[in-house]
BALOBA-1460 file (C-alpha; in Angstrom, 3 decimals):
// residues 130
<rec num="1" residu="m" x="165.177" y="77.524" z="128.785"/>
<rec num="2" residu="e" x="161.636" y="77.170" z="130.095"/>
<rec num="3" residu="v" x="159.472" y="74.384" z="128.740"/>
<rec num="4" residu="a" x="155.757" y="75.030" z="128.434"/>
<rec num="5" residu="t" x="153.355" y="72.289" z="129.347"/>
<rec num="6" residu="i" x="150.078" y="71.786" z="127.597"/>
<rec num="7" residu="a" x="147.033" y="70.543" z="129.463"/>
<rec num="8" residu="v" x="145.389" y="67.770" z="127.544"/>
<rec num="9" residu="k" x="141.672" y="67.409" z="128.078"/>
<rec num="10" residu="k" x="140.175" y="63.951" z="128.356"/>
<rec num="11" residu="p" x="138.058" y="62.927" z="125.372"/>
<rec num="12" residu="i" x="134.425" y="63.855" z="125.997"/>
<rec num="13" residu="f" x="133.169" y="60.510" z="124.739"/>
<rec num="14" residu="k" x="135.611" y="58.505" z="126.880"/>
<rec num="15" residu="r" x="132.978" y="56.352" z="128.612"/>
<rec num="16" residu="l" x="131.587" y="54.997" z="125.364"/>
<rec num="17" residu="t" x="132.960" y="51.881" z="123.755"/>
<rec num="18" residu="k" x="134.848" y="52.182" z="120.511"/>
<rec num="19" residu="t" x="131.727" y="51.366" z="118.518"/>
<rec num="20" residu="a" x="129.046" y="53.139" z="120.576"/>
<rec num="21" residu="l" x="127.693" y="56.418" z="119.280"/>
<rec num="22" residu="v" x="125.502" y="59.154" z="120.704"/>
<rec num="23" residu="f" x="122.479" y="59.948" z="118.532"/>
<rec num="24" residu="a" x="120.546" y="63.217" z="118.899"/>
<rec num="25" residu="v" x="117.105" y="62.612" z="117.427"/>
<rec num="26" residu="d" x="114.365" y="65.156" z="116.769"/>
<rec num="27" residu="f" x="110.791" y="64.141" z="117.631"/>
<rec num="28" residu="d" x="108.218" y="65.984" z="115.475"/>
<rec num="29" residu="g" x="108.731" y="65.202" z="111.802"/>
<rec num="30" residu="t" x="111.417" y="62.607" z="112.520"/>
<rec num="31" residu="i" x="110.025" y="60.017" z="114.940"/>
<rec num="32" residu="v" x="106.409" y="61.020" z="114.257"/>
<rec num="33" residu="e" x="104.629" y="62.999" z="111.547"/>
<rec num="34" residu="h" x="104.206" y="66.723" z="112.221"/>
<rec num="35" residu="d" x="100.955" y="67.347" z="114.110"/>
<rec num="36" residu="f" x="101.976" y="69.756" z="116.897"/>
<rec num="37" residu="p" x="100.616" y="70.236" z="119.511"/>
<rec num="38" residu="e" x="99.235" y="66.708" z="119.071"/>
<rec num="39" residu="i" x="101.507" y="63.703" z="118.558"/>
<rec num="40" residu="g" x="101.495" y="62.613" z="114.941"/>
<rec num="41" residu="s" x="101.522" y="59.044" z="113.719"/>
<rec num="42" residu="e" x="104.787" y="57.145" z="114.092"/>
<rec num="43" residu="k" x="107.088" y="57.222" z="111.103"/>
<rec num="44" residu="p" x="107.658" y="53.702" z="109.744"/>
<rec num="45" residu="d" x="110.367" y="51.848" z="111.711"/>
<rec num="46" residu="a" x="111.275" y="54.855" z="113.897"/>
<rec num="47" residu="l" x="110.941" y="53.299" z="117.350"/>
<rec num="48" residu="r" x="112.042" y="49.865" z="116.160"/>
<rec num="49" residu="t" x="115.256" y="51.446" z="114.856"/>
<rec num="50" residu="l" x="115.853" y="53.487" z="118.024"/>
<rec num="51" residu="k" x="115.342" y="50.404" z="120.210"/>
<rec num="52" residu="a" x="117.753" y="48.417" z="118.031"/>
<rec num="53" residu="l" x="120.367" y="51.179" z="118.246"/>
<rec num="54" residu="q" x="120.136" y="51.096" z="122.051"/>
<rec num="55" residu="k" x="120.360" y="47.306" z="122.025"/>
<rec num="56" residu="d" x="123.608" y="47.648" z="120.038"/>
<rec num="57" residu="g" x="124.982" y="49.901" z="122.799"/>
<rec num="58" residu="h" x="124.328" y="53.317" z="121.280"/>
<rec num="59" residu="k" x="122.885" y="56.204" z="123.334"/>
<rec num="60" residu="i" x="119.792" y="58.129" z="122.229"/>
<rec num="61" residu="i" x="119.070" y="61.745" z="123.155"/>
<rec num="62" residu="i" x="115.706" y="63.124" z="122.098"/>
<rec num="63" residu="y" x="116.008" y="66.782" z="121.302"/>
<rec num="64" residu="t" x="112.859" y="68.707" z="120.583"/>
<rec num="65" residu="c" x="111.569" y="72.272" z="120.568"/>
<rec num="66" residu="r" x="108.646" y="71.076" z="122.702"/>
<rec num="67" residu="r" x="108.549" y="72.494" z="126.193"/>
<rec num="68" residu="p" x="106.080" y="71.990" z="129.062"/>
<rec num="69" residu="p" x="103.246" y="71.216" z="128.887"/>
<rec num="70" residu="y" x="103.897" y="69.561" z="125.490"/>
<rec num="71" residu="i" x="106.943" y="67.469" z="126.384"/>
<rec num="72" residu="g" x="105.272" y="65.243" z="129.017"/>
<rec num="73" residu="p" x="102.929" y="63.585" z="126.518"/>
<rec num="74" residu="i" x="105.783" y="62.624" z="124.176"/>
<rec num="75" residu="i" x="107.703" y="61.039" z="127.055"/>
<rec num="76" residu="e" x="104.611" y="58.994" z="127.958"/>
<rec num="77" residu="w" x="104.081" y="58.142" z="124.280"/>
<rec num="78" residu="m" x="107.608" y="56.734" z="123.933"/>
<rec num="79" residu="i" x="107.525" y="54.814" z="127.227"/>
<rec num="80" residu="d" x="104.083" y="53.348" z="126.388"/>
<rec num="81" residu="r" x="105.684" y="51.934" z="123.245"/>
<rec num="82" residu="g" x="108.638" y="50.413" z="125.088"/>
<rec num="83" residu="f" x="111.263" y="53.030" z="124.284"/>
<rec num="84" residu="k" x="113.111" y="54.972" z="126.977"/>
<rec num="85" residu="p" x="115.656" y="57.460" z="125.636"/>
<rec num="86" residu="n" x="118.902" y="58.026" z="127.513"/>
<rec num="87" residu="a" x="118.143" y="61.758" z="127.779"/>
<rec num="88" residu="i" x="115.645" y="64.362" z="126.598"/>
<rec num="89" residu="n" x="116.745" y="67.876" z="125.681"/>
<rec num="90" residu="k" x="119.983" y="67.552" z="127.651"/>
<rec num="91" residu="n" x="123.417" y="66.030" z="127.290"/>
<rec num="92" residu="l" x="124.345" y="62.711" z="128.792"/>
<rec num="93" residu="s" x="125.540" y="63.355" z="132.331"/>
<rec num="94" residu="y" x="129.138" y="62.328" z="131.585"/>
<rec num="95" residu="l" x="129.569" y="64.624" z="128.598"/>
<rec num="96" residu="p" x="130.924" y="67.919" z="129.928"/>
<rec num="97" residu="t" x="130.030" y="71.055" z="128.027"/>
<rec num="98" residu="n" x="130.253" y="74.775" z="128.489"/>
<rec num="99" residu="h" x="127.072" y="75.145" z="126.437"/>
<rec num="100" residu="p" x="124.295" y="73.162" z="128.158"/>
<rec num="101" residu="s" x="121.781" y="74.046" z="125.444"/>
<rec num="102" residu="k" x="123.998" y="72.492" z="122.752"/>
<rec num="103" residu="i" x="123.392" y="68.745" z="122.493"/>
<rec num="104" residu="l" x="126.639" y="66.797" z="121.973"/>
<rec num="105" residu="a" x="126.278" y="63.808" z="119.665"/>
<rec num="106" residu="h" x="128.058" y="61.882" z="116.942"/>
<rec num="107" residu="v" x="124.926" y="61.641" z="114.781"/>
<rec num="108" residu="y" x="122.054" y="64.132" z="114.437"/>
<rec num="109" residu="i" x="118.799" y="62.865" z="112.938"/>
<rec num="110" residu="d" x="116.346" y="65.643" z="112.083"/>
<rec num="111" residu="d" x="113.806" y="66.211" z="109.326"/>
<rec num="112" residu="r" x="115.058" y="69.807" z="109.065"/>
<rec num="113" residu="s" x="118.700" y="68.920" z="108.545"/>
<rec num="114" residu="f" x="120.539" y="69.274" z="105.265"/>
<rec num="115" residu="p" x="120.190" y="67.025" z="103.464"/>
<rec num="116" residu="p" x="116.838" y="66.382" z="105.155"/>
<rec num="117" residu="f" x="116.279" y="63.133" z="107.005"/>
<rec num="118" residu="t" x="113.689" y="61.087" z="105.135"/>
<rec num="119" residu="d" x="113.834" y="57.401" z="105.960"/>
<rec num="120" residu="w" x="114.691" y="55.211" z="108.963"/>
<rec num="121" residu="s" x="115.895" y="52.438" z="106.648"/>
<rec num="122" residu="d" x="118.964" y="54.588" z="105.873"/>
<rec num="123" residu="v" x="119.766" y="54.725" z="109.604"/>
<rec num="124" residu="q" x="119.345" y="50.952" z="109.882"/>
<rec num="125" residu="k" x="121.666" y="50.273" z="106.938"/>
<rec num="126" residu="t" x="124.323" y="52.690" z="108.171"/>
<rec num="127" residu="y" x="124.409" y="52.110" z="111.934"/>
<rec num="128" residu="l" x="122.904" y="48.758" z="112.911"/>
<rec num="129" residu="n" x="125.010" y="45.621" z="113.273"/>
<rec num="130" residu="n" x="122.859" y="43.255" z="111.228"/>
């Protein structure tokens, strides 16, 4: 009798600690108010929350429909305010995927999600170690 072997793939989130999560966060309407092609005003507590998530060990991917020449200014805007995301519009380098345009994350924060994202205080209460 022949025995079949099954190849077991390594977990894609292997390099993260047990408590670290990957967050995919939209920019326009989520981090800032909608004002495309300009950058809207910051939503209350958005960057403070993202910085705190990173400090707790979580990874932040900014995913946005903005493309050049509109993406450069948002990168500068975030860095000028002391926030450097782990990636922008791409997966973390150690997360293999057959679909490079699909962002892999544990948590997706987007004003156009269902139910729609409305308030950064909900993120703080749910995910920050206070």
